N, CA and C atoms as an extended XYZ file, in Angstrom:
576
Properties=species:S:1:pos:R:3:atomname:S:1:resname:S:1:resid:I:1 pbc="F F F"
N        42.920       27.061       17.497 N   MET     1
C        42.516       26.686       16.153 CA  MET     1
C        42.110       27.957       15.408 C   MET     1
N        42.622       28.105       14.220 N   SER     2
C        42.352       29.323       13.464 CA  SER     2
C        40.966       29.255       12.815 C   SER     2
N        40.485       30.422       12.407 N   ILE     3
C        39.190       30.529       11.755 CA  ILE     3
C        39.188       29.753       10.448 C   ILE     3
N        40.288       29.744        9.741 N   LYS     4
C        40.408       29.027        8.476 CA  LYS     4
C        40.194       27.520        8.684 C   LYS     4
N        40.768       26.968        9.732 N   ASN     5
C        40.615       25.540       10.015 CA  ASN     5
C        39.195       25.199       10.450 C   ASN     5
N        38.551       26.089       11.197 N   ARG     6
C        37.157       25.861       11.613 CA  ARG     6
C        36.240       25.778       10.398 C   ARG     6
N        36.445       26.648        9.431 N   TRP     7
C        35.624       26.624        8.220 CA  TRP     7
C        35.861       25.345        7.425 C   TRP     7
N        37.103       24.899        7.379 N   LYS     8
C        37.395       23.638        6.680 CA  LYS     8
C        36.676       22.467        7.354 C   LYS     8
N        36.763       22.406        8.676 N   ILE     9
C        36.112       21.320        9.421 CA  ILE     9
C        34.599       21.382        9.220 C   ILE     9
N        34.034       22.573        9.324 N   ALA    10
C        32.583       22.724        9.140 CA  ALA    10
C        32.174       22.345        7.721 C   ALA    10
N        32.950       22.751        6.739 N   PHE    11
C        32.650       22.444        5.342 CA  PHE    11
C        32.683       20.936        5.098 C   PHE    11
N        33.734       20.260        5.554 N   PHE    12
C        33.857       18.819        5.325 CA  PHE    12
C        32.830       18.028        6.139 C   PHE    12
N        32.459       18.522        7.303 N   THR    13
C        31.399       17.878        8.087 CA  THR    13
C        30.072       17.980        7.349 C   THR    13
N        29.758       19.161        6.841 N   LEU    14
C        28.532       19.357        6.070 CA  LEU    14
C        28.543       18.509        4.802 C   LEU    14
N        29.646       18.486        4.086 N   LEU    15
C        29.781       17.691        2.873 CA  LEU    15
C        29.600       16.205        3.182 C   LEU    15
N        30.201       15.748        4.274 N   GLY    16
C        30.057       14.353        4.686 CA  GLY    16
C        28.615       14.014        5.036 C   GLY    16
N        27.931       14.931        5.723 N   GLY    17
C        26.516       14.722        6.072 CA  GLY    17
C        25.643       14.620        4.836 C   GLY    17
N        25.865       15.506        3.867 N   ILE    18
C        25.096       15.478        2.615 CA  ILE    18
C        25.376       14.185        1.857 C   ILE    18
N        26.635       13.788        1.792 N   PHE    19
C        26.999       12.544        1.116 CA  PHE    19
C        26.345       11.343        1.801 C   PHE    19
N        26.350       11.327        3.137 N   PHE    20
C        25.719       10.240        3.890 CA  PHE    20
C        24.226       10.152        3.586 C   PHE    20
N        23.528       11.285        3.550 N   ILE    21
C        22.090       11.310        3.261 CA  ILE    21
C        21.831       10.798        1.847 C   ILE    21
N        22.634       11.212        0.872 N   ILE    22
C        22.462       10.753       -0.511 CA  ILE    22
C        22.675        9.251       -0.605 C   ILE    22
N        23.689        8.743        0.077 N   VAL    23
C        23.957        7.300        0.062 CA  VAL    23
C        22.797        6.535        0.703 C   VAL    23
N        22.256        7.022        1.816 N   MET    24
C        21.141        6.355        2.488 CA  MET    24
C        19.904        6.321        1.602 C   MET    24
N        19.571        7.423        0.953 N   ILE    25
C        18.412        7.456        0.053 CA  ILE    25
C        18.656        6.529       -1.132 C   ILE    25
N        19.847        6.557       -1.685 N   GLY    26
C        20.180        5.668       -2.807 CA  GLY    26
C        20.073        4.204       -2.414 C   GLY    26
N        20.573        3.852       -1.236 N   CYS    27
C        20.477        2.455       -0.778 CA  CYS    27
C        19.029        2.047       -0.584 C   CYS    27
N        18.214        2.946       -0.035 N   MET    28
C        16.814        2.629        0.199 CA  MET    28
C        16.083        2.427       -1.123 C   MET    28
N        16.348        3.267       -2.097 N   VAL    29
C        15.646        3.194       -3.372 CA  VAL    29
C        16.179        2.068       -4.251 C   VAL    29
N        17.483        1.852       -4.242 N   LEU    30
C        18.083        0.893       -5.161 CA  LEU    30
C        18.312       -0.486       -4.565 C   LEU    30
N        18.028       -0.675       -3.288 N   SER    31
C        18.262       -1.991       -2.686 CA  SER    31
C        17.354       -3.028       -3.320 C   SER    31
N        17.854       -4.246       -3.408 N   THR    32
C        17.076       -5.314       -4.024 CA  THR    32
C        16.340       -6.084       -2.955 C   THR    32
N        15.101       -6.404       -3.251 N   ASP    33
C        14.300       -7.220       -2.364 CA  ASP    33
C        14.283       -8.636       -2.892 C   ASP    33
N        14.270       -9.562       -1.990 N   GLN    34
C        14.152      -10.956       -2.380 CA  GLN    34
C        12.679      -11.271       -2.563 C   GLN    34
N        12.352      -12.075       -3.564 N   PRO    35
C        10.946      -12.425       -3.745 CA  PRO    35
C        10.458      -13.244       -2.550 C   PRO    35
N         9.281      -12.912       -2.092 N   THR    36
C         8.678      -13.660       -1.004 CA  THR    36
C         7.370      -14.246       -1.485 C   THR    36
N         7.010      -15.347       -0.883 N   SER    37
C         5.760      -15.971       -1.304 CA  SER    37
C         4.587      -15.236       -0.675 C   SER    37
N         3.472      -15.251       -1.386 N   LEU    38
C         2.269      -14.605       -0.885 CA  LEU    38
C         1.609      -15.500        0.147 C   LEU    38
N         0.916      -14.899        1.109 N   PRO    39
C         0.222      -15.704        2.109 CA  PRO    39
C        -0.872      -16.537        1.445 C   PRO    39
N        -1.153      -17.657        2.025 N   ASN    40
C        -2.219      -18.516        1.510 CA  ASN    40
C        -3.297      -18.600        2.577 C   ASN    40
N        -3.917      -17.474        2.843 N   THR    41
C        -4.949      -17.405        3.849 CA  THR    41
C        -6.177      -18.151        3.354 C   THR    41
N        -6.660      -19.036        4.166 N   SER    42
C        -7.900      -19.708        3.824 CA  SER    42
C        -8.727      -19.835        5.085 C   SER    42
N       -10.016      -19.869        4.904 N   MET    43
C       -10.919      -19.900        6.022 CA  MET    43
C       -11.790      -21.137        5.924 C   MET    43
N       -12.012      -21.768        7.046 N   ASP    44
C       -12.850      -22.955        7.086 CA  ASP    44
C       -14.306      -22.543        6.880 C   ASP    44
N       -14.874      -22.944        5.748 N   ASN    45
C       -16.247      -22.565        5.425 CA  ASN    45
C       -17.266      -23.205        6.368 C   ASN    45
N       -16.890      -24.287        7.064 N   LYS    46
C       -17.812      -24.962        7.985 CA  LYS    46
C       -18.097      -24.114        9.213 C   LYS    46
N       -17.173      -23.209        9.545 N   ASN    47
C       -17.327      -22.375       10.733 CA  ASN    47
C       -17.776      -20.965       10.400 C   ASN    47
N       -18.493      -20.816        9.302 N   SER    48
C       -18.961      -19.479        8.932 CA  SER    48
C       -20.289      -19.556        8.171 C   SER    48
N       -21.001      -18.461        8.236 N   VAL    49
C       -22.202      -18.264        7.438 CA  VAL    49
C       -21.817      -17.257        6.364 C   VAL    49
N       -22.157      -17.548        5.090 N   GLN    50
C       -21.678      -16.727        3.986 CA  GLN    50
C       -22.826      -16.029        3.259 C   GLN    50
N       -22.550      -14.812        2.832 N   PHE    51
C       -23.484      -14.045        2.027 CA  PHE    51
C       -22.720      -13.454        0.849 C   PHE    51
N       -23.278      -13.567       -0.342 N   ASN    52
C       -22.676      -12.943       -1.526 CA  ASN    52
C       -23.303      -11.568       -1.712 C   ASN    52
N       -22.452      -10.599       -1.996 N   ILE    53
C       -22.903       -9.219       -2.171 CA  ILE    53
C       -22.360       -8.691       -3.485 C   ILE    53
N       -23.213       -8.072       -4.270 N   SER    54
C       -22.784       -7.346       -5.466 CA  SER    54
C       -22.903       -5.870       -5.159 C   SER    54
N       -21.881       -5.129       -5.530 N   THR    55
C       -21.889       -3.706       -5.221 CA  THR    55
C       -21.254       -2.918       -6.358 C   THR    55
N       -21.161       -1.600       -6.157 N   ARG    56
C       -20.606       -0.710       -7.176 CA  ARG    56
C       -19.478        0.119       -6.577 C   ARG    56
N       -18.709        0.756       -7.460 N   LYS    57
C       -17.582        1.598       -7.028 CA  LYS    57
C       -18.050        2.700       -6.080 C   LYS    57
N       -19.182        3.300       -6.394 N   GLU    58
C       -19.687        4.406       -5.578 CA  GLU    58
C       -19.895        3.978       -4.123 C   GLU    58
N       -20.435        2.784       -3.931 N   ASP    59
C       -20.662        2.291       -2.573 CA  ASP    59
C       -19.355        1.994       -1.854 C   ASP    59
N       -18.405        1.379       -2.566 N   ILE    60
C       -17.098        1.092       -1.957 CA  ILE    60
C       -16.387        2.395       -1.598 C   ILE    60
N       -16.475        3.405       -2.466 N   ASN    61
C       -15.848        4.697       -2.177 CA  ASN    61
C       -16.444        5.339       -0.921 C   ASN    61
N       -17.733        5.176       -0.708 N   LYS    62
C       -18.351        5.705        0.514 CA  LYS    62
C       -17.756        5.025        1.741 C   LYS    62
N       -17.580        3.705        1.661 N   LEU    63
C       -16.963        2.985        2.779 CA  LEU    63
C       -15.514        3.418        2.983 C   LEU    63
N       -14.769        3.543        1.889 N   LEU    64
C       -13.379        3.978        1.990 CA  LEU    64
C       -13.292        5.362        2.620 C   LEU    64
N       -14.187        6.272        2.231 N   ASN    65
C       -14.187        7.616        2.809 CA  ASN    65
C       -14.482        7.576        4.299 C   ASN    65
N       -15.337        6.665        4.711 N   GLN    66
C       -15.714        6.555        6.115 CA  GLN    66
C       -14.606        5.939        6.965 C   GLN    66
N       -13.985        4.867        6.486 N   TYR    67
C       -13.083        4.094        7.329 CA  TYR    67
C       -11.595        4.272        7.028 C   TYR    67
N       -11.238        4.656        5.822 N   VAL    68
C        -9.811        4.774        5.487 CA  VAL    68
C        -9.409        6.232        5.355 C   VAL    68
N       -10.073        6.949        4.496 N   ASN    69
C        -9.649        8.302        4.150 CA  ASN    69
C        -9.748        9.280        5.317 C   ASN    69
N       -10.687        9.070        6.226 N   LEU    70
C       -10.825        9.983        7.361 CA  LEU    70
C        -9.894        9.627        8.518 C   LEU    70
N        -9.451        8.387        8.573 N   THR    71
C        -8.672        7.949        9.724 CA  THR    71
C        -7.181        7.791        9.445 C   THR    71
N        -6.748        7.999        8.213 N   THR    72
C        -5.336        7.844        7.875 CA  THR    72
C        -4.846        9.067        7.124 C   THR    72
N        -3.556        9.089        6.844 N   SER    73
C        -2.970       10.229        6.135 CA  SER    73
C        -2.945       10.006        4.629 C   SER    73
N        -3.532        8.936        4.166 N   TYR    74
C        -3.580        8.686        2.734 CA  TYR    74
C        -5.022        8.515        2.280 C   TYR    74
N        -5.214        8.563        0.972 N   ASN    75
C        -6.543        8.537        0.390 CA  ASN    75
C        -6.601        7.424       -0.644 C   ASN    75
N        -7.648        6.606       -0.579 N   VAL    76
C        -7.844        5.519       -1.532 CA  VAL    76
C        -9.206        5.711       -2.174 C   VAL    76
N        -9.243        5.561       -3.510 N   ARG    77
C       -10.501        5.780       -4.241 CA  ARG    77
C       -10.547        4.881       -5.464 C   ARG    77
N       -11.710        4.288       -5.724 N   LEU    78
C       -11.931        3.507       -6.932 CA  LEU    78
C       -12.343        4.456       -8.049 C   LEU    78
N       -11.614        4.404       -9.160 N   LYS    79
C       -11.900        5.252      -10.319 CA  LYS    79
C       -12.523        4.399      -11.420 C   LYS    79
N       -12.497        4.893      -12.673 N   ASN    80
C       -13.117        4.178      -13.790 CA  ASN    80
C       -12.594        2.757      -13.955 C   ASN    80
N       -11.273        2.587      -13.989 N   ASP    81
C       -10.726        1.243      -14.188 CA  ASP    81
C        -9.538        0.945      -13.280 C   ASP    81
N        -9.274        1.822      -12.309 N   VAL    82
C        -8.138        1.639      -11.404 CA  VAL    82
C        -8.536        2.021       -9.976 C   VAL    82
N        -7.689        1.590       -9.045 N   ILE    83
C        -7.772        2.058       -7.664 CA  ILE    83
C        -6.648        3.058       -7.487 C   ILE    83
N        -6.972        4.230       -6.960 N   GLU    84
C        -5.993        5.310       -6.823 CA  GLU    84
C        -5.607        5.489       -5.359 C   GLU    84
N        -4.294        5.505       -5.115 N   PHE    85
C        -3.729        5.731       -3.789 CA  PHE    85
C        -2.994        7.055       -3.827 C   PHE    85
N        -3.341        7.972       -2.916 N   LYS    86
C        -2.646        9.253       -2.818 CA  LYS    86
C        -2.200        9.455       -1.377 C   LYS    86
N        -1.056       10.063       -1.236 N   GLY    87
C        -0.573       10.357        0.096 CA  GLY    87
C         0.726       11.120        0.037 C   GLY    87
N         1.385       11.185        1.174 N   PHE    88
C         2.666       11.865        1.280 CA  PHE    88
C         3.641       10.932        1.964 C   PHE    88
N         4.893       10.958        1.509 N   VAL    89
C         5.944       10.197        2.174 CA  VAL    89
C         6.984       11.186        2.675 C   VAL    89
N         7.482       10.946        3.895 N   PRO    90
C         8.502       11.851        4.427 CA  PRO    90
C         9.866       11.541        3.822 C   PRO    90
N        10.516       12.563        3.281 N   VAL    91
C        11.880       12.453        2.776 CA  VAL    91
C        12.648       13.616        3.388 C   VAL    91
N        13.623       13.263        4.210 N   LEU    92
C        14.357       14.229        5.027 CA  LEU    92
C        13.348       14.987        5.876 C   LEU    92
N        13.256       16.294        5.751 N   SER    93
C        12.293       17.034        6.565 CA  SER    93
C        11.087       17.490        5.751 C   SER    93
N        10.956       16.989        4.537 N   GLU    94
C         9.862       17.385        3.658 CA  GLU    94
C         8.893       16.228        3.440 C   GLU    94
N         7.665       16.560        3.081 N   LYS    95
C         6.686       15.551        2.672 CA  LYS    95
C         6.521       15.656        1.159 C   LYS    95
N         6.696       14.517        0.488 N   ILE    96
C         6.591       14.490       -0.968 CA  ILE    96
C         5.324       13.749       -1.354 C   ILE    96
N         4.570       14.342       -2.273 N   HIS    97
C         3.309       13.758       -2.733 CA  HIS    97
C         3.567       12.485       -3.534 C   HIS    97
N         2.819       11.434       -3.220 N   VAL    98
C         2.914       10.188       -3.964 CA  VAL    98
C         1.515        9.809       -4.449 C   VAL    98
N         1.453        9.345       -5.685 N   LYS    99
C         0.180        8.897       -6.262 CA  LYS    99
C         0.470        7.637       -7.070 C   LYS    99
N        -0.251        6.575       -6.745 N   ILE   100
C        -0.085        5.312       -7.452 CA  ILE   100
C        -1.466        4.820       -7.855 C   ILE   100
N        -1.602        4.353       -9.092 N   THR   101
C        -2.853        3.728       -9.513 CA  THR   101
C        -2.601        2.243       -9.706 C   THR   101
N        -3.611        1.455       -9.350 N   PHE   102
C        -3.496        0.002       -9.383 CA  PHE   102
C        -4.643       -0.616      -10.157 C   PHE   102
N        -4.337       -1.727      -10.802 N   VAL   103
C        -5.372       -2.566      -11.404 CA  VAL   103
C        -5.654       -3.658      -10.374 C   VAL   103
N        -6.915       -3.774       -9.913 N   PRO   104
C        -7.219       -4.779       -8.900 CA  PRO   104
C        -7.508       -6.146       -9.514 C   PRO   104
N        -7.163       -7.175       -8.753 N   LYS   105
C        -7.415       -8.544       -9.195 CA  LYS   105
C        -7.736       -9.373       -7.957 C   LYS   105
N        -8.720      -10.259       -8.068 N   ALA   106
C        -9.059      -11.150       -6.959 CA  ALA   106
C        -8.118      -12.348       -6.982 C   ALA   106
N        -7.583      -12.708       -5.818 N   SER   107
C        -6.742      -13.903       -5.736 CA  SER   107
C        -7.646      -15.135       -5.637 C   SER   107
N        -7.068      -16.302       -5.755 N   ASN   108
C        -7.843      -17.540       -5.697 CA  ASN   108
C        -8.533      -17.742       -4.357 C   ASN   108
N        -7.957      -17.200       -3.283 N   ASN   109
C        -8.552      -17.393       -1.964 CA  ASN   109
C        -9.405      -16.207       -1.512 C   ASN   109
N        -9.653      -15.250       -2.395 N   GLY   110
C       -10.536      -14.138       -2.072 CA  GLY   110
C        -9.845      -12.894       -1.565 C   GLY   110
N        -8.527      -12.916       -1.463 N   ASP   111
C        -7.811      -11.697       -1.098 CA  ASP   111
C        -7.692      -10.817       -2.333 C   ASP   111
N        -7.129       -9.633       -2.181 N   LEU   112
C        -7.052       -8.657       -3.262 CA  LEU   112
C        -5.599       -8.430       -3.652 C   LEU   112
N        -5.319       -8.497       -4.946 N   ILE   113
C        -3.987       -8.211       -5.468 CA  ILE   113
C        -4.075       -6.897       -6.239 C   ILE   113
N        -3.187       -5.970       -5.911 N   LEU   114
C        -3.142       -4.673       -6.584 CA  LEU   114
C        -1.872       -4.605       -7.418 C   LEU   114
N        -2.042       -4.439       -8.726 N   ILE   115
C        -0.921       -4.379       -9.655 CA  ILE   115
C        -0.730       -2.919      -10.068 C   ILE   115
N         0.428       -2.320       -9.769 N   PRO   116
C         0.645       -0.904      -10.098 CA  PRO   116
C         0.554       -0.645      -11.608 C   PRO   116
N        -0.161        0.425      -11.954 N   LYS   117
C        -0.292        0.829      -13.351 CA  LYS   117
C         0.498        2.105      -13.619 C   LYS   117
N         0.397        3.077      -12.737 N   SER   118
C         1.149        4.326      -12.892 CA  SER   118
C         1.510        4.840      -11.504 C   SER   118
N         2.474        5.746      -11.472 N   PHE   119
C         2.907        6.309      -10.197 CA  PHE   119
C         3.548        7.665      -10.424 C   PHE   119
N         3.539        8.434       -9.373 N   SER   120
C         4.315        9.669       -9.368 CA  SER   120
C         4.774        9.913       -7.940 C   SER   120
N         5.989       10.364       -7.803 N   LEU   121
C         6.578       10.701       -6.519 CA  LEU   121
C         7.181       12.083       -6.669 C   LEU   121
N         6.405       13.078       -6.251 N   GLY   122
C         6.830       14.446       -6.510 CA  GLY   122
C         7.022       14.610       -7.998 C   GLY   122
N         8.210       15.009       -8.412 N   LYS   123
C         8.520       15.135       -9.842 CA  LYS   123
C         9.559       14.116      -10.284 C   LYS   123
N         9.832       13.134       -9.397 N   LEU   124
C        10.831       12.123       -9.722 CA  LEU   124
C        10.231       10.995      -10.550 C   LEU   124
N        11.017       10.482      -11.468 N   ASN   125
C        10.638        9.305      -12.225 CA  ASN   125
C        11.445        8.128      -11.706 C   ASN   125
N        10.799        7.279      -10.948 N   LEU   126
C        11.440        6.105      -10.379 CA  LEU   126
C        10.733        4.854      -10.879 C   LEU   126
N        11.397        3.729      -10.752 N   SER   127
C        10.747        2.476      -11.150 CA  SER   127
C         9.648        2.147      -10.153 C   SER   127
N         8.697        1.333      -10.591 N   ILE   128
C         7.580        0.956       -9.726 CA  ILE   128
C         8.087        0.278       -8.468 C   ILE   128
N         9.064       -0.612       -8.608 N   SER   129
C         9.570       -1.305       -7.417 CA  SER   129
C        10.230       -0.325       -6.452 C   SER   129
N        10.895        0.711       -6.961 N   SER   130
C        11.505        1.714       -6.086 CA  SER   130
C        10.448        2.499       -5.324 C   SER   130
N         9.370        2.873       -6.004 N   VAL   131
C         8.292        3.605       -5.340 CA  VAL   131
C         7.642        2.718       -4.280 C   VAL   131
N         7.419        1.444       -4.614 N   LEU   132
C         6.816        0.528       -3.635 CA  LEU   132
C         7.723        0.346       -2.425 C   LEU   132
N         9.042        0.294       -2.638 N   LYS   133
C         9.986        0.199       -1.522 CA  LYS   133
C         9.880        1.427       -0.630 C   LYS   133
N         9.811        2.596       -1.259 N   LEU   134
C         9.733        3.842       -0.500 CA  LEU   134
C         8.432        3.906        0.290 C   LEU   134
N         7.319        3.547       -0.342 N   VAL   135
C         6.031        3.540        0.365 CA  VAL   135
C         6.074        2.527        1.504 C   VAL   135
N         6.624        1.360        1.246 N   ASN   136
C         6.692        0.301        2.257 CA  ASN   136
C         7.504        0.728        3.474 C   ASN   136
N         8.582        1.476        3.251 N   SER   137
C         9.430        1.886        4.367 CA  SER   137
C         8.969        3.190        5.014 C   SER   137
N         8.109        3.958        4.357 N   SER   138
C         7.756        5.281        4.863 CA  SER   138
C         6.326        5.412        5.373 C   SER   138
N         5.413        4.623        4.834 N   VAL   139
C         4.003        4.763        5.188 CA  VAL   139
C         3.617        3.639        6.133 C   VAL   139
N         2.997        3.975        7.244 N   LYS   140
C         2.546        2.953        8.202 CA  LYS   140
C         1.249        2.362        7.674 C   LYS   140
N         1.321        1.096        7.289 N   LEU   141
C         0.167        0.388        6.759 CA  LEU   141
C        -0.245       -0.706        7.732 C   LEU   141
N        -1.513       -1.098        7.683 N   PRO   142
C        -1.937       -2.221        8.535 CA  PRO   142
C        -1.180       -3.492        8.167 C   PRO   142
N        -1.066       -4.420        9.119 N   GLU   143
C        -0.307       -5.653        8.890 CA  GLU   143
C        -0.908       -6.536        7.806 C   GLU   143
N        -2.177       -6.323        7.467 N   TRP   144
C        -2.817       -7.147        6.448 CA  TRP   144
C        -2.601       -6.598        5.033 C   TRP   144
N        -1.810       -5.545        4.908 N   ILE   145
C        -1.419       -5.026        3.595 CA  ILE   145
C         0.068       -5.324        3.414 C   ILE   145
N         0.384       -6.142        2.411 N   ILE   146
C         1.760       -6.587        2.174 CA  ILE   146
C         2.249       -5.993        0.859 C   ILE   146
N         3.303       -5.198        0.933 N   ILE   147
C         3.890       -4.627       -0.270 CA  ILE   147
C         5.058       -5.509       -0.680 C   ILE   147
N         5.058       -5.935       -1.931 N   GLN   148
C         6.147       -6.753       -2.467 CA  GLN   148
C         6.773       -6.024       -3.654 C   GLN   148
N         7.775       -5.180       -3.381 N   PRO   149
C         8.411       -4.421       -4.462 CA  PRO   149
C         9.017       -5.303       -5.544 C   PRO   149
N         9.601       -6.436       -5.178 N   PHE   150
C        10.230       -7.315       -6.166 CA  PHE   150
C         9.199       -7.851       -7.167 C   PHE   150
N         8.029       -8.255       -6.656 N   ASN   151
C         6.958       -8.774       -7.523 CA  ASN   151
C         6.099       -7.669       -8.120 C   ASN   151
N         6.330       -6.437       -7.677 N   LYS   152
C         5.582       -5.258       -8.136 CA  LYS   152
C         4.085       -5.412       -7.889 C   LYS   152
N         3.732       -5.821       -6.676 N   ILE   153
C         2.324       -5.940       -6.298 CA  ILE   153
C         2.127       -5.507       -4.850 C   ILE   153
N         0.880       -5.219       -4.539 N   ILE   154
C         0.463       -5.043       -3.156 CA  ILE   154
C        -0.612       -6.095       -2.915 C   ILE   154
N        -0.411       -6.871       -1.864 N   TYR   155
C        -1.321       -7.958       -1.543 CA  TYR   155
C        -2.121       -7.554       -0.309 C   TYR   155
N        -3.439       -7.561       -0.424 N   VAL   156
C        -4.310       -7.159        0.668 CA  VAL   156
C        -4.992       -8.410        1.217 C   VAL   156
N        -4.583       -8.818        2.405 N   GLU   157
C        -5.156      -10.004        3.043 CA  GLU   157
C        -6.473       -9.615        3.710 C   GLU   157
N        -7.533       -9.575        2.926 N   LEU   158
C        -8.824       -9.140        3.434 CA  LEU   158
C        -9.312       -9.996        4.597 C   LEU   158
N        -8.972      -11.273        4.583 N   GLN   159
C        -9.455      -12.163        5.631 CA  GLN   159
C        -8.771      -11.923        6.975 C   GLN   159
N        -7.645      -11.193        6.972 N   LYS   160
C        -6.976      -10.824        8.219 CA  LYS   160
C        -7.384       -9.432        8.686 C   LYS   160
N        -8.111       -8.719        7.833 N   MET   161
C        -8.551       -7.377        8.176 CA  MET   161
C        -9.561       -7.453        9.320 C   MET   161
N        -9.359       -6.631       10.329 N   LYS   162
C       -10.269       -6.605       11.464 CA  LYS   162
C       -11.289       -5.501       11.252 C   LYS   162
N       -12.548       -5.876       11.327 N   ILE   163
C       -13.630       -4.914       11.151 CA  ILE   163
C       -14.268       -4.682       12.516 C   ILE   163
N       -13.798       -3.677       13.220 N   ASN   164
C       -14.316       -3.318       14.544 CA  ASN   164
C       -14.428       -4.515       15.480 C   ASN   164
N       -13.424       -5.390       15.462 N   ASN   165
C       -13.385       -6.582       16.321 CA  ASN   165
C       -14.613       -7.477       16.185 C   ASN   165
N       -15.249       -7.430       15.042 N   SER   166
C       -16.417       -8.276       14.812 CA  SER   166
C       -15.990       -9.587       14.154 C   SER   166
N       -16.848      -10.605       14.183 N   PRO   167
C       -16.518      -11.895       13.564 CA  PRO   167
C       -16.814      -11.913       12.064 C   PRO   167
N       -16.615      -10.779       11.393 N   ILE   168
C       -16.915      -10.661        9.965 CA  ILE   168
C       -15.613      -10.676        9.177 C   ILE   168
N       -15.596      -11.444        8.106 N   LYS   169
C       -14.463      -11.476        7.185 CA  LYS   169
C       -14.992      -11.258        5.779 C   LYS   169
N       -14.116      -10.778        4.891 N   ILE   170
C       -14.524      -10.453        3.513 CA  ILE   170
C       -13.628      -11.191        2.537 C   ILE   170
N       -14.210      -11.653        1.459 N   ARG   171
C       -13.483      -12.234        0.331 CA  ARG   171
C       -13.971      -11.548       -0.945 C   ARG   171
N       -13.086      -11.419       -1.911 N   VAL   172
C       -13.465      -10.864       -3.212 CA  VAL   172
C       -13.734      -12.034       -4.158 C   VAL   172
N       -14.952      -12.093       -4.700 N   ASN   173
C       -15.260      -13.107       -5.717 CA  ASN   173
C       -14.694      -12.673       -7.060 C   ASN   173
N       -15.056      -11.466       -7.470 N   HIS   174
C       -14.478      -10.870       -8.680 CA  HIS   174
C       -14.649       -9.362       -8.607 C   HIS   174
N       -13.791       -8.684       -9.383 N   ILE   175
C       -13.826       -7.220       -9.415 CA  ILE   175
C       -13.530       -6.760      -10.834 C   ILE   175
N       -14.459       -5.993      -11.394 N   ASN   176
C       -14.303       -5.437      -12.730 CA  ASN   176
C       -14.744       -3.976      -12.655 C   ASN   176
N       -13.775       -3.084      -12.501 N   LEU   177
C       -14.100       -1.667      -12.313 CA  LEU   177
C       -14.676       -1.034      -13.573 C   LEU   177
N       -14.223       -1.472      -14.747 N   LYS   178
C       -14.746       -0.892      -15.995 CA  LYS   178
C       -16.251       -1.118      -16.118 C   LYS   178
N       -16.699       -2.292      -15.707 N   LYS   179
C       -18.130       -2.623      -15.780 CA  LYS   179
C       -18.867       -2.277      -14.490 C   LYS   179
N       -18.163       -1.671      -13.538 N   ASP   180
C       -18.730       -1.326      -12.238 CA  ASP   180
C       -19.384       -2.548      -11.590 C   ASP   180
N       -18.668       -3.658      -11.621 N   ASP   181
C       -19.169       -4.929      -11.119 CA  ASP   181
C       -18.195       -5.483      -10.086 C   ASP   181
N       -18.620       -5.437       -8.833 N   ILE   182
C       -17.793       -5.915       -7.735 CA  ILE   182
C       -18.612       -6.921       -6.947 C   ILE   182
N       -18.075       -8.120       -6.792 N   SER   183
C       -18.776       -9.165       -6.061 CA  SER   183
C       -17.918       -9.605       -4.878 C   SER   183
N       -18.515       -9.549       -3.698 N   LEU   184
C       -17.830       -9.900       -2.464 CA  LEU   184
C       -18.584      -11.015       -1.756 C   LEU   184
N       -17.853      -11.729       -0.938 N   LYS   185
C       -18.461      -12.718       -0.061 CA  LYS   185
C       -18.186      -12.251        1.368 C   LYS   185
N       -19.245      -12.089        2.145 N   VAL   186
C       -19.105      -11.700        3.542 CA  VAL   186
C       -19.322      -12.949        4.382 C   VAL   186
N       -18.371      -13.228        5.255 N   LEU   187
C       -18.428      -14.421        6.105 CA  LEU   187
C       -18.614      -13.995        7.548 C   LEU   187
N       -19.614      -14.527        8.195 N   PHE   188
C       -19.845      -14.304        9.624 CA  PHE   188
C       -19.354      -15.576       10.318 C   PHE   188
N       -18.314      -15.449       11.108 N   LEU   189
C       -17.731      -16.608       11.777 CA  LEU   189
C       -18.644      -17.090       12.886 C   LEU   189
N       -18.789      -18.383       12.979 N   THR   190
C       -19.591      -19.004       14.018 CA  THR   190
C       -18.682      -19.836       14.924 C   THR   190
N       -19.167      -20.140       16.105 N   ASP   191
C       -18.365      -20.925       17.061 CA  ASP   191
C       -18.349      -22.407       16.739 C   ASP   191
N       -19.362      -22.922       16.072 N   HIS   192
C       -19.429      -24.368       15.823 CA  HIS   192
C       -19.738      -24.675       14.390 C   HIS   192
């Protein structure tokens, strides 16, 4: 085989590899998700003792710094009127900075719904659903965090969240970050 033919084979192999990578990234970003229904987690109030707690962003941020920000590769923080998520997603062999801000809302059953307000992925301008798809496929999240790119929300099943294997569950009564007013219900599960 001549040197000329080796270069042709190497060139077309490289070109094919680059084309394959572009197609894979395009499929991942542009693929359509089917709408899925949100979980309807509910807890039997007869088997729990409940306490209502009012708190502030500063206190929640301290908890987030203790349990989320130190133990994971991403950072979550409550700001003036949004919840900010920062992290990195792997794309090929590089890590690209991602930042998404969310408006929080309490669901009817006390779980948390996060509605994206703004986002950035490196210097790319992508749709919110595309960014959510990329985060969903690239970032390892706990099973109680459900990303729904089609609905453009992140659903946090607080009642499925495990707190150090304790019988404690949390529900959100209401959340208003602008007024620094956060009301939670803490449930201690009982056997009878």
